[in-house]
N, CA, C and O atoms as a CHARMM CRD file, in Angstrom:
* protein
*
  224
    1    1 MET  N     -9.37600   9.96900   0.29500 PROA 1      0.00000
    2    1 MET  CA    -9.06700   9.62800   1.69800 PROA 1      0.00000
    3    1 MET  C     -7.87000   8.44200   1.14800 PROA 1      0.00000
    4    1 MET  O     -7.77300   7.70900   0.16400 PROA 1      0.00000
    5    2 ALA  N     -7.22300   8.65600   2.10900 PROA 2      0.00000
    6    2 ALA  CA    -5.68300   7.71100   1.42100 PROA 2      0.00000
    7    2 ALA  C     -6.38800   6.10200   1.98800 PROA 2      0.00000
    8    2 ALA  O     -7.36200   5.94200   2.72300 PROA 2      0.00000
    9    3 TYR  N     -5.51600   5.06900   1.35700 PROA 3      0.00000
   10    3 TYR  CA    -5.71800   3.81900   1.20900 PROA 3      0.00000
   11    3 TYR  C     -5.05100   3.38900   2.37400 PROA 3      0.00000
   12    3 TYR  O     -4.46500   4.28300   2.98500 PROA 3      0.00000
   13    4 LYS  N     -4.99500   2.35900   2.79400 PROA 4      0.00000
   14    4 LYS  CA    -4.44000   1.65900   4.34400 PROA 4      0.00000
   15    4 LYS  C     -3.91100   0.52600   4.09800 PROA 4      0.00000
   16    4 LYS  O     -4.60900   0.04700   3.20400 PROA 4      0.00000
   17    5 ILE  N     -3.16000  -0.13700   4.33200 PROA 5      0.00000
   18    5 ILE  CA    -2.65700  -1.48400   4.31300 PROA 5      0.00000
   19    5 ILE  C     -2.32800  -2.05300   5.91800 PROA 5      0.00000
   20    5 ILE  O     -1.50100  -1.75500   6.78000 PROA 5      0.00000
   21    6 ASP  N     -3.46800  -3.05200   5.80700 PROA 6      0.00000
   22    6 ASP  CA    -3.60900  -4.06800   7.01600 PROA 6      0.00000
   23    6 ASP  C     -2.47500  -4.62100   7.16000 PROA 6      0.00000
   24    6 ASP  O     -2.05900  -5.41600   6.31800 PROA 6      0.00000
   25    7 ALA  N     -1.62800  -4.22500   8.49200 PROA 7      0.00000
   26    7 ALA  CA    -0.71200  -5.16600   9.03400 PROA 7      0.00000
   27    7 ALA  C     -0.69600  -6.63700   9.04500 PROA 7      0.00000
   28    7 ALA  O      0.16700  -7.40400   8.61800 PROA 7      0.00000
   29    8 ASP  N     -1.91400  -6.89700   9.66800 PROA 8      0.00000
   30    8 ASP  CA    -2.09100  -8.16400   9.90700 PROA 8      0.00000
   31    8 ASP  C     -2.24600  -9.04800   8.78200 PROA 8      0.00000
   32    8 ASP  O     -2.01800 -10.22700   9.05400 PROA 8      0.00000
   33    9 SER  N     -2.59100  -8.78500   7.52000 PROA 9      0.00000
   34    9 SER  CA    -3.01800  -9.29000   6.54300 PROA 9      0.00000
   35    9 SER  C     -1.53500  -8.95400   5.40200 PROA 9      0.00000
   36    9 SER  O     -1.25700  -9.77100   4.52400 PROA 9      0.00000
   37   10 CYS  N     -1.08400  -8.24900   5.50800 PROA 10     0.00000
   38   10 CYS  CA     0.15400  -7.77200   4.56500 PROA 10     0.00000
   39   10 CYS  C      1.13800  -9.05200   4.28800 PROA 10     0.00000
   40   10 CYS  O      1.29800  -9.78600   5.26400 PROA 10     0.00000
   41   11 VAL  N      1.72800  -9.36300   3.24200 PROA 11     0.00000
   42   11 VAL  CA     2.34200 -10.38300   3.45100 PROA 11     0.00000
   43   11 VAL  C      3.79400  -9.84200   2.93900 PROA 11     0.00000
   44   11 VAL  O      4.41000 -10.87100   2.66200 PROA 11     0.00000
   45   12 ASN  N      4.66100  -8.68500   2.67300 PROA 12     0.00000
   46   12 ASN  CA     5.30300  -7.88500   2.44000 PROA 12     0.00000
   47   12 ASN  C      6.16200  -8.56200   1.29000 PROA 12     0.00000
   48   12 ASN  O      7.32100  -8.97500   1.24200 PROA 12     0.00000
   49   13 CYS  N      4.73800  -8.48500   0.05800 PROA 13     0.00000
   50   13 CYS  CA     5.40400  -8.87500  -1.00000 PROA 13     0.00000
   51   13 CYS  C      6.25000  -7.86000  -2.02500 PROA 13     0.00000
   52   13 CYS  O      6.98400  -8.17200  -2.96300 PROA 13     0.00000
   53   14 GLY  N      5.95200  -6.75900  -1.60600 PROA 14     0.00000
   54   14 GLY  CA     6.19500  -5.60800  -2.40500 PROA 14     0.00000
   55   14 GLY  C      5.38100  -4.90700  -3.58900 PROA 14     0.00000
   56   14 GLY  O      5.76400  -3.81100  -3.99900 PROA 14     0.00000
   57   15 SER  N      4.19100  -5.57100  -4.17700 PROA 15     0.00000
   58   15 SER  CA     4.24600  -5.81500  -5.14800 PROA 15     0.00000
   59   15 SER  C      3.28600  -4.55400  -5.40100 PROA 15     0.00000
   60   15 SER  O      2.97300  -4.20400  -6.53900 PROA 15     0.00000
   61   16 CYS  N      2.83900  -3.88900  -4.21200 PROA 16     0.00000
   62   16 CYS  CA     2.05300  -2.64200  -4.44300 PROA 16     0.00000
   63   16 CYS  C      2.95700  -1.39500  -4.72500 PROA 16     0.00000
   64   16 CYS  O      2.60800  -0.40000  -5.36100 PROA 16     0.00000
   65   17 GLU  N      4.21600  -1.62200  -4.12800 PROA 17     0.00000
   66   17 GLU  CA     4.95400  -0.20900  -3.96200 PROA 17     0.00000
   67   17 GLU  C      5.39000   0.19800  -5.24100 PROA 17     0.00000
   68   17 GLU  O      5.32300   1.39200  -5.53400 PROA 17     0.00000
   69   18 PRO  N      5.96200  -0.88200  -6.28400 PROA 18     0.00000
   70   18 PRO  CA     6.29600  -0.08000  -7.53200 PROA 18     0.00000
   71   18 PRO  C      5.13600   0.44800  -8.66700 PROA 18     0.00000
   72   18 PRO  O      5.35400   0.96000  -9.76500 PROA 18     0.00000
   73   19 GLU  N      3.61000   0.09300  -7.91400 PROA 19     0.00000
   74   19 GLU  CA     2.57100   0.82800  -8.65300 PROA 19     0.00000
   75   19 GLU  C      2.14300   2.12800  -8.03800 PROA 19     0.00000
   76   19 GLU  O      1.21500   2.75300  -8.55100 PROA 19     0.00000
   77   20 CYS  N      2.75300   2.56900  -6.98000 PROA 20     0.00000
   78   20 CYS  CA     2.26800   3.90800  -6.59900 PROA 20     0.00000
   79   20 CYS  C      2.92400   4.96800  -7.46200 PROA 20     0.00000
   80   20 CYS  O      4.15400   4.94400  -7.52100 PROA 20     0.00000
   81   21 PRO  N      2.37000   5.74600  -8.02800 PROA 21     0.00000
   82   21 PRO  CA     2.52100   6.80100  -8.83500 PROA 21     0.00000
   83   21 PRO  C      3.12000   7.71500  -8.18100 PROA 21     0.00000
   84   21 PRO  O      4.07400   8.20200  -8.78800 PROA 21     0.00000
   85   22 VAL  N      2.89900   8.15700  -7.09600 PROA 22     0.00000
   86   22 VAL  CA     3.64700   9.25400  -6.08600 PROA 22     0.00000
   87   22 VAL  C      4.90600   8.24800  -5.18600 PROA 22     0.00000
   88   22 VAL  O      5.83800   8.88000  -4.69000 PROA 22     0.00000
   89   23 GLY  N      4.89100   7.30600  -5.08000 PROA 23     0.00000
   90   23 GLY  CA     6.30300   7.19600  -4.39900 PROA 23     0.00000
   91   23 GLY  C      5.29400   6.88800  -2.71100 PROA 23     0.00000
   92   23 GLY  O      6.02000   6.94800  -1.71900 PROA 23     0.00000
   93   24 ALA  N      3.98000   6.63000  -2.46000 PROA 24     0.00000
   94   24 ALA  CA     3.37900   6.83900  -1.04700 PROA 24     0.00000
   95   24 ALA  C      3.92400   5.73600  -0.23600 PROA 24     0.00000
   96   24 ALA  O      3.92300   5.75100   0.99500 PROA 24     0.00000
   97   25 ILE  N      4.33900   4.88100  -0.88300 PROA 25     0.00000
   98   25 ILE  CA     4.35700   3.22000  -0.03700 PROA 25     0.00000
   99   25 ILE  C      6.16000   3.01300   0.43200 PROA 25     0.00000
  100   25 ILE  O      7.18000   3.41100  -0.13000 PROA 25     0.00000
  101   26 SER  N      6.01200   2.45100   1.32100 PROA 26     0.00000
  102   26 SER  CA     7.18900   2.53700   1.89000 PROA 26     0.00000
  103   26 SER  C      7.47300   1.09000   2.58000 PROA 26     0.00000
  104   26 SER  O      6.44700   0.50500   2.92700 PROA 26     0.00000
  105   27 GLU  N      8.30600   0.63600   2.75100 PROA 27     0.00000
  106   27 GLU  CA     8.46600  -0.59400   4.10600 PROA 27     0.00000
  107   27 GLU  C      9.16800  -0.16800   5.38300 PROA 27     0.00000
  108   27 GLU  O     10.27200   0.36900   5.46700 PROA 27     0.00000
  109   28 ASN  N      8.21000  -0.54900   6.51300 PROA 28     0.00000
  110   28 ASN  CA     8.48400  -0.57000   8.06400 PROA 28     0.00000
  111   28 ASN  C      8.46400  -1.27000   8.41200 PROA 28     0.00000
  112   28 ASN  O      7.36800  -1.75500   8.13100 PROA 28     0.00000
  113   29 ALA  N      9.12300  -2.06900   9.13900 PROA 29     0.00000
  114   29 ALA  CA     9.41200  -2.65700  10.14700 PROA 29     0.00000
  115   29 ALA  C      8.75200  -4.26600   9.57700 PROA 29     0.00000
  116   29 ALA  O      7.98600  -4.85500  10.33900 PROA 29     0.00000
  117   30 ASP  N      8.99700  -4.70200   8.63700 PROA 30     0.00000
  118   30 ASP  CA     8.93200  -5.73800   7.82000 PROA 30     0.00000
  119   30 ASP  C      7.18800  -5.67000   7.19200 PROA 30     0.00000
  120   30 ASP  O      6.48300  -6.60200   6.80400 PROA 30     0.00000
  121   31 LYS  N      6.98300  -4.69200   7.25400 PROA 31     0.00000
  122   31 LYS  CA     5.48700  -4.72800   6.24000 PROA 31     0.00000
  123   31 LYS  C      5.64800  -3.06600   5.58700 PROA 31     0.00000
  124   31 LYS  O      6.51000  -2.21200   5.80000 PROA 31     0.00000
  125   32 ARG  N      4.54800  -3.05400   4.80500 PROA 32     0.00000
  126   32 ARG  CA     4.23600  -1.78500   3.73000 PROA 32     0.00000
  127   32 ARG  C      3.54200  -0.96800   4.69800 PROA 32     0.00000
  128   32 ARG  O      2.77200  -1.19400   5.63100 PROA 32     0.00000
  129   33 THR  N      4.08100   0.09000   4.15500 PROA 33     0.00000
  130   33 THR  CA     3.22500   1.14900   4.77700 PROA 33     0.00000
  131   33 THR  C      2.56600   2.36400   3.60000 PROA 33     0.00000
  132   33 THR  O      3.32300   2.60300   2.66000 PROA 33     0.00000
  133   34 ILE  N      1.52200   2.94900   3.61400 PROA 34     0.00000
  134   34 ILE  CA     1.00000   4.20900   2.95600 PROA 34     0.00000
  135   34 ILE  C      1.49300   5.49200   3.36700 PROA 34     0.00000
  136   34 ILE  O      1.15900   5.45700   4.55100 PROA 34     0.00000
  137   35 ASP  N      2.05000   6.59000   3.21000 PROA 35     0.00000
  138   35 ASP  CA     1.77300   7.91800   3.46900 PROA 35     0.00000
  139   35 ASP  C      0.91600   8.16100   3.25700 PROA 35     0.00000
  140   35 ASP  O      0.64700   8.30200   2.06400 PROA 35     0.00000
  141   36 ALA  N      0.07700   8.34000   4.08100 PROA 36     0.00000
  142   36 ALA  CA    -1.59200   9.20300   3.79600 PROA 36     0.00000
  143   36 ALA  C     -1.08400  10.58200   3.44200 PROA 36     0.00000
  144   36 ALA  O     -1.60600  10.70200   2.33400 PROA 36     0.00000
  145   37 ASP  N     -0.55900  11.46100   3.60000 PROA 37     0.00000
  146   37 ASP  CA    -0.01500  12.87800   2.87100 PROA 37     0.00000
  147   37 ASP  C      0.00200  12.59200   1.41500 PROA 37     0.00000
  148   37 ASP  O     -0.94100  12.97800   0.72500 PROA 37     0.00000
  149   38 LYS  N      1.27300  11.76600   0.75000 PROA 38     0.00000
  150   38 LYS  CA     1.34500  11.69700  -0.22100 PROA 38     0.00000
  151   38 LYS  C      0.40500  10.78000  -1.00300 PROA 38     0.00000
  152   38 LYS  O      0.56100  10.77800  -2.22400 PROA 38     0.00000
  153   39 CYS  N     -0.47200  10.06100  -0.52500 PROA 39     0.00000
  154   39 CYS  CA    -1.50200   9.18000  -1.02500 PROA 39     0.00000
  155   39 CYS  C     -2.12600   9.53200  -1.96700 PROA 39     0.00000
  156   39 CYS  O     -2.63900  10.54200  -1.48700 PROA 39     0.00000
  157   40 ILE  N     -2.56100   9.46600  -3.16900 PROA 40     0.00000
  158   40 ILE  CA    -3.67000  10.07400  -3.86700 PROA 40     0.00000
  159   40 ILE  C     -5.13800   9.77000  -4.01300 PROA 40     0.00000
  160   40 ILE  O     -6.10000  10.45400  -4.36300 PROA 40     0.00000
  161   41 SER  N     -4.98900   8.48700  -3.61800 PROA 41     0.00000
  162   41 SER  CA    -6.23600   7.68900  -3.45000 PROA 41     0.00000
  163   41 SER  C     -6.82700   7.31100  -5.15500 PROA 41     0.00000
  164   41 SER  O     -7.91400   7.57600  -5.66700 PROA 41     0.00000
  165   42 CYS  N     -5.64000   6.61200  -5.71900 PROA 42     0.00000
  166   42 CYS  CA    -5.58600   6.41900  -7.19800 PROA 42     0.00000
  167   42 CYS  C     -6.55100   4.53500  -6.89300 PROA 42     0.00000
  168   42 CYS  O     -7.60900   4.17400  -7.40800 PROA 42     0.00000
  169   43 GLY  N     -5.97600   4.02700  -6.26300 PROA 43     0.00000
  170   43 GLY  CA    -6.36900   2.68500  -6.06400 PROA 43     0.00000
  171   43 GLY  C     -5.28200   1.44500  -6.97700 PROA 43     0.00000
  172   43 GLY  O     -5.70800   0.32100  -7.24400 PROA 43     0.00000
  173   44 SER  N     -4.05300   1.84800  -7.30900 PROA 44     0.00000
  174   44 SER  CA    -3.25200   1.37500  -7.82000 PROA 44     0.00000
  175   44 SER  C     -2.60900   0.08800  -6.95200 PROA 44     0.00000
  176   44 SER  O     -2.59300  -1.04100  -7.44200 PROA 44     0.00000
  177   45 CYS  N     -2.22300   0.29700  -5.97100 PROA 45     0.00000
  178   45 CYS  CA    -2.14700  -0.55100  -4.85200 PROA 45     0.00000
  179   45 CYS  C     -2.82700  -1.69400  -4.61000 PROA 45     0.00000
  180   45 CYS  O     -2.42700  -2.83800  -4.39000 PROA 45     0.00000
  181   46 ALA  N     -4.22300  -1.09200  -4.70200 PROA 46     0.00000
  182   46 ALA  CA    -5.09400  -2.02400  -4.24600 PROA 46     0.00000
  183   46 ALA  C     -5.37200  -3.16300  -5.02200 PROA 46     0.00000
  184   46 ALA  O     -5.67600  -4.28200  -4.60900 PROA 46     0.00000
  185   47 SER  N     -5.21300  -2.69900  -6.43600 PROA 47     0.00000
  186   47 SER  CA    -5.68400  -3.49300  -7.63400 PROA 47     0.00000
  187   47 SER  C     -4.54200  -4.61800  -7.38000 PROA 47     0.00000
  188   47 SER  O     -4.94400  -5.77300  -7.52400 PROA 47     0.00000
  189   48 THR  N     -3.15600  -4.45400  -7.01800 PROA 48     0.00000
  190   48 THR  CA    -2.16700  -5.44900  -7.16000 PROA 48     0.00000
  191   48 THR  C     -1.78800  -6.23200  -6.10200 PROA 48     0.00000
  192   48 THR  O     -0.88300  -7.05800  -6.22000 PROA 48     0.00000
  193   49 CYS  N     -2.49700  -6.02500  -4.89500 PROA 49     0.00000
  194   49 CYS  CA    -2.21900  -6.64200  -3.67700 PROA 49     0.00000
  195   49 CYS  C     -2.48900  -7.90700  -3.59200 PROA 49     0.00000
  196   49 CYS  O     -3.70600  -8.02100  -3.74200 PROA 49     0.00000
  197   50 PRO  N     -1.89700  -9.14100  -3.39500 PROA 50     0.00000
  198   50 PRO  CA    -2.34700 -10.71800  -3.71300 PROA 50     0.00000
  199   50 PRO  C     -3.06200 -10.87500  -2.67900 PROA 50     0.00000
  200   50 PRO  O     -4.11300 -11.51300  -2.73700 PROA 50     0.00000
  201   51 ALA  N     -2.60700 -10.30700  -1.52800 PROA 51     0.00000
  202   51 ALA  CA    -3.00500 -10.48400  -0.13900 PROA 51     0.00000
  203   51 ALA  C     -4.46700  -9.82300   0.23100 PROA 51     0.00000
  204   51 ALA  O     -4.87800  -9.84800   1.39100 PROA 51     0.00000
  205   52 GLU  N     -5.22700  -9.22400  -0.85100 PROA 52     0.00000
  206   52 GLU  CA    -6.16800  -8.05700  -0.99800 PROA 52     0.00000
  207   52 GLU  C     -5.90600  -7.48500   0.92600 PROA 52     0.00000
  208   52 GLU  O     -6.67200  -7.85000   1.81800 PROA 52     0.00000
  209   53 ALA  N     -4.65800  -6.55200   1.16700 PROA 53     0.00000
  210   53 ALA  CA    -4.37200  -6.63700   2.48500 PROA 53     0.00000
  211   53 ALA  C     -4.49900  -4.65300   2.31500 PROA 53     0.00000
  212   53 ALA  O     -4.00700  -3.88000   3.13700 PROA 53     0.00000
  213   54 ILE  N     -5.28200  -4.22200   1.03700 PROA 54     0.00000
  214   54 ILE  CA    -4.96100  -2.52200   1.00800 PROA 54     0.00000
  215   54 ILE  C     -6.21400  -2.26600   0.50300 PROA 54     0.00000
  216   54 ILE  O     -6.62500  -2.86400  -0.49100 PROA 54     0.00000
  217   55 SER  N     -6.93600  -1.34300   1.15200 PROA 55     0.00000
  218   55 SER  CA    -8.50600  -0.53700   1.52300 PROA 55     0.00000
  219   55 SER  C     -8.07700   0.99000   1.68800 PROA 55     0.00000
  220   55 SER  O     -7.02100   1.58700   1.89400 PROA 55     0.00000
  221   56 GLU  N     -9.66100   1.38800   1.45900 PROA 56     0.00000
  222   56 GLU  CA    -9.65500   2.75100   1.38700 PROA 56     0.00000
  223   56 GLU  C    -10.12500   3.14300   2.70700 PROA 56     0.00000
  224   56 GLU  O    -10.24300   4.33500   2.99100 PROA 56     0.00000
């Protein structure tokens, strides 16, 4: 199951994007989003999110 970013909690700091080993995170409408087709559910992004906006 792919990780998801809660748009209401995301502060668009960008700390998650460079942590994704498969490049599944991108900026969309001033928030970060995760491409579920690319996500490998490693959790690297969730562990770096200061807003705790990323969950599985």
